[in-house]
N, C-alpha and C positions, 0 to 999 in steps of 0.2 A: 680879610673879610671873615665873617662868621655867619652860621645859620642860626636863626632864632628858633628854638625848639620848645615844644610843649609835650609833656608826658601825660598820657591819659590812660590810667590803669587803676583798678580798684584794690590792687595789692601793694601795701607799703614796701615789701621786699623788692618788688620790681622797680619802684621808684629809686630805691637805694642803689640797686645794681646799675641802672642807667646813669644815674648821677655820678657814681664813682667812675664808670667808664668814660663819661664825658669830660671829667677833669683832666684826662690825659690826651684829649683831642682838641687842639687849639681852635678849630673852626666850629665846634659845637658849643652853643651858648644856651643853657636851659633857662628859659624866661618864665616858665610856669609849670605847675603840676596839678592835675585834677584827678580826683578819685571816682568821678562819674562822668559819663559822656554829656549828660545834661549840664553839668558845671562847665564843661569845655565849650559848649555852645555859647554860654554867657561870656566866658573868657575871650573867645574869638570875636565877639561883638565889640570888645573893648581894645583888643590888642592884636596886631598882625603877627603871624608866625610864618616861618618858611618850611618847617618840618614838624610832623607830629609822630611821636612814638605811641602807637595805638594798640591797646588790648582789645579783644573781641567780646569775651563773656563778662559783661558788667551789668549791674542792676539797672532797672528802669528802661534803659536804651542801650542796646549792644553796639559794639564798635562799628560794624559794617553798616548798620542802619543809621548811625550817627554820620558816617561818611557820606551816605547817600543824601543827607539833608543839606550838605554844604554846597552853596551855589558856586563858590570859588575855592577849590580845594588846594591846600598846600601840598607839598610832598608828604608822603605817608610811609612809614615803616611799621608793619604789623609786628607786634610782640605778643605771641600767644602760646599757650601750652597745648593747643589743639591743632593738629595738622589738617583736619578735614575741611577747614575754611580756606585753605590756600588757593584753590582754583577760583572760588568766588571772589577772594580778595584781589587777585590779579586781574579779574574782569573789571574791577573798579580802579585799575591803573595804579595800584600801590607800587612803590619802587623796590621793596624787598619784604620778605616774610621771615622773621626770626622766631624759631621754635624754642620756647623756654625749656630748660635753662640754656642760655647761649653763652659762649666764651667771648673774651675780649676781641680775639682775632676775627671772629664772625661778625661782631658788632662793628668793628672798624671797616670791614669790607662793605657792610650795608651803608654806613654813613658816607664812605667815599663815593659810593654809587649815587647817593642822594646829592652830594656836592657836585658831582659831574652833571647830573640832570639839571640841577639848579643853574649852573653856569651855562649850560646849553640853552635853557629857556631864556636866560638873560640876553644871550647873543642873538637868538632868533626872533625875539620880540622887542623891537625898538619902542620908543615912546608912543608913536602913532598907533602901532599894532596893539600895544597894551591898552591904550585908550579905547580902541575898537572892541577889544575883548570885554572890558569892564562895562561898556555901554551896550553890550549885546542884549537885544530884546526880541520881541516878536518880529519875524520876517516871513520868508516863504521858502518852500523846498519843492523840489521836483520829484514826483512820484510816478513810477511806471505802473500803469494799470490798463488792461484791455489793449495791449500793444501800443499804447500812447504814453507820452510823458505829460503829466498834468501838473501845473504850478498850483500849489496849495498854500494859502496863508496859514502859518502855524497857529495863529490866534484862533482860527476856526476849528482846529483839531481838538476834539473832546478827549479822546484817548486812543491808544494803540493796543491792539490785541495780537499776540503771537499765535500762529498756527503752524508750527514746525518751521519750514523754510519760507513761509509766507507771513505777512502781517496785514491785519485789517486796520485801516486808518479810518476811524470813525469821525464823521463831521455831519452836523445837521440831522442826526438820527439815522444816517445811512453810512455806508463804508466803501472805501476803495481797497481792493485786494491787490497787494504788490508782492512780487517774489524777492523778499528781503528778510533779514533776521531783525529781531527787535533791538539787539545790541547795536546794529548798524545805524539806527536812528538816534542813539543817545548823544553822540557828538554833534549832531545837526540841530537838535532841539534846544531851545534856550533853557538852561538849567534852572533859572529863577522861576520858571513857570511850570515846567514839567517835572514829574516825580515818579520814580519806580515804586509801585505799590504791591507788586506781585511778580513772580518770575516771568509771567506771561502778559503783564499789563504795565503800561506807562500812562499816566493821567495828567491832563491839563488842570492845574489847581483852580483856575477861575470858574470851572464848571461844577465844582463840588458844592452840594447842598448840605448833606449831613452824613455822619457815620452811624451805622446801626449794626451792632454785632461785628461780623467779619465782612460787611458789605458797605461800600460807599454808594450813596444815592446821588445822582447828578440832578441838576436843576430841571432837566427835561424828563426826569423820572427813570432814566436808565440806571441799571445797577451794575456795579463793577466789584469783583471780589478783592479782598485784601489778604495777601499771604501772611501766614502766621509769623514769619520772620520779619515782616514789615510793619506789624501793627504798632509797635512802640514808636516808630518813626511817624506814622500817620497821626497818632495821638499827640505827638509833639507838634506836628504841623497844625493841628486843629486846636492846640492848647487845651487838651483834655487831661484831667488828673485821674489816676487810678483810684 
């Protein structure tokens, strides 16, 4: 078996290095290469891949913002010259972080780990479970607030706002305050509907009215800030050209 791999990097040299390394690894099959993350979005709409070699600093849309837009993420190995994005990358569940320039032995270690994770996912997700994951849509979650556990339909959640070790879950113009972190909600919320727009905010896309400057205005008039590192992703979501 082999992993179908996509290279997403704006540097031709990086494509060359990965392609050369891949020639000596039987289970790595490079099926595409993109020089912008926006081009990768189009590629993934046409072809399925198992693993992405992803740069971070790219024009128009950076690698991490691109990763956040994907409702069904393949395995990802970050390939970057900048180590300061490592923590943020692992928060997005990448399987490894290669700091450029990297040697063949380090590359081999990363792809071996990716193959191990791929096989593990295949073993633990049978056809029924896979079908459930792909069909995942709005449901309900339990939220602890005021010493009670409240069942909330995720469709009714407008956005979530982080307050340290607490989160405000906004619905119908009011909120529930729960002792959790924002990150703990990300796996529970259906990715096709909810999107991270700020380090402190996750938004339900169905309630978006328009983007103005660094603010998203909801259909009920509430305003939610857009983080500077997320603006490219929001423009992509709303199909806005620079």
